[in-house]
N, C-alpha and C positions, 0 to 999 in steps of 0.2 A: 740089472735091473728089471724090475716088475711091470708089466705093463696091465695086468686085469688086477681088480684088487684083491678079489678070492687068494692069488697066488702070494700077493703081499705082505695081508692080513696072515695067513700061515707062517709065511718066512719071518712077521714079525715077530707073533706070537712063541715060535719056536727060539729067537734069539735070549740067551744066557745073560748072565752079567750086567755089567750098568750100560745102560745105552738110555737114549730119549724118552722112548717109547715104557720102558721099567720107572724110570727116574722121576718121569710125572705123575703114576701110579703110585711110586709109592710114596712121593711128597704128599700129594694129595690124601691118600691115608691118613699120613702122619695126622695135616690140618686139620682132618677131621672127626679123630679120636680124639675124643673129650680127657683121654688117659694122658694124652702129651703135654709136658709141661707148656704153659705161657711163652718162655724163652725158646723153648725148640719150636715149636709153630710159627714164632718169627720168623726164625732160620729158615724153615720150612718153606713159607712164604715166599721170602725175596730167594729163592734157589728156583720155585715151580714159577714165579713172574721169569725170573732169565732163562727156565728152559720151554716157556711157552713162547717168549722171542724167538729161540733156536729153533723151534718147531717151524715157523712160518718164514724162516732165511733157508733156501730151496736146500743149500748145498750142504746145511747138517741132514739132511734125509739123501744125501747124494751117495758115491759109489763109498765103500770101506777099502779098497783097494787104493785109492787115493786119497785116502783121510777126506773125504768130503770133497775136494778140488784144490786142498792144501799142496798138492804135489805136480798140479799144472801151471807151468808158469808163464806169465805173459806180461806183457807191458798196458800199460792204464797211464795216457797222456804222458809217456816217454818213462814215465815211473816201474821199475820193476816190482812188481808183486804176483800171487798167484788168484787160482777162479774163487776159491774160499774169501779170501781177504778182500776182495772184492766186494762180494756179494754181504761180507758182514760188514759193512761200513761205508768204504771207499765210491760203492755209486750212490748211496744216497747221499755222504757228505757231498759229492759232487755238485748235488740240485742248489745248493747252499739255504736252504729252507731253514729257519730253527723249528724249534719242538712245537711253536704255536702256531707259526706258518702252515706247517705241516698239518696238524691235526686241523685245523680250516679246511686245507685243500682237501682235506680226504674224507671229513664229515658230512657228506651229502647224500648217503643212504637212507631211503623210505625206513620205516618200522618195519615191511614186510621184507625187505631186500638186506636187513640186519638180521633179520629172522632167518632166512634163508643161507647166510651165510655162517648161521652159528650152530646150524642144524650138524647132525649128525654127530659122529661118535671119532675119540681119540685118536680112533686106528682111520676115519675117513680124511679126517683133518692133517694127519701123515702122509694118507697115497696124493691127498694134493699137492704136498709140497715138492713130494717126490717125483709126481708128475713133471711139475716145472723144473724140477731139475734136472730131468731127463731133457726139455727142450734146452735148458741152460748148457747143459756139456753138448747139446746134439749140435750149436750155434756158438759154441767158444772152442775150439780147436787150439791145444799146447802152441805155446808162442804165438800168441795171436797180438798182435799191436792195436789197441783197441783206442778210442776217443770219442767225440759227438756220436756219431752212425753207432757205437754199442749202446750208448746212452738213449738214443732214440729208439733202438729197437727194442729195449727193454725196460725203459721207465713205464710206460702200465702196470707192467709184474710187478717191479720194484713195487709200485705205489698198491697195488690191490694187494702183496706180501704184506706189506705196514700195515694196512685195513683189517686184514683178515687176521691176522696176528692179535692186535688190540682189539678187537672184538669177539674173538675166539676165548682169548684171556680172559675178559669179562664175564663172560658166558659160565667158563670155569670158575670163576671165582662168585660172583653170584648161584653156582651150585652148592659148593662148598662152605657158604653163610649164608 
């Protein structure tokens, strides 16, 4: 795990092949390109929205050797799962809010705060998520038995990531369109 931004950015840009970083850049370029057919632009937009959601889910910027937490087994409220799956949905779902309720709950930032959250580059946003992944790894060892205490410990971070993901997606879409 990279602890400083320059080494993280260097490693990020050195990665070849299909990854979150390269996909977001490629999809953005396809959407911006006037030569891209409308049908292909729509497909690219759907995938871009999905990838930006993945960017905000910290385990997507986690360690490649454990597939972003997929190989870290644990128990959440007595159900066997893995760290990636916990952060991919189980943690959010266990709060029992509807999408509308979550939107109202999270939409409390001032214009200046929103501007600050949306500042920076794609690389900065990935590093931000990566740093959170490192905190999660440090506090979630394999074979953990998790329940309310874990929700309490990570609820603010989880809600932050939902908010940041939505606001940063909005920024990217505004820039593209």
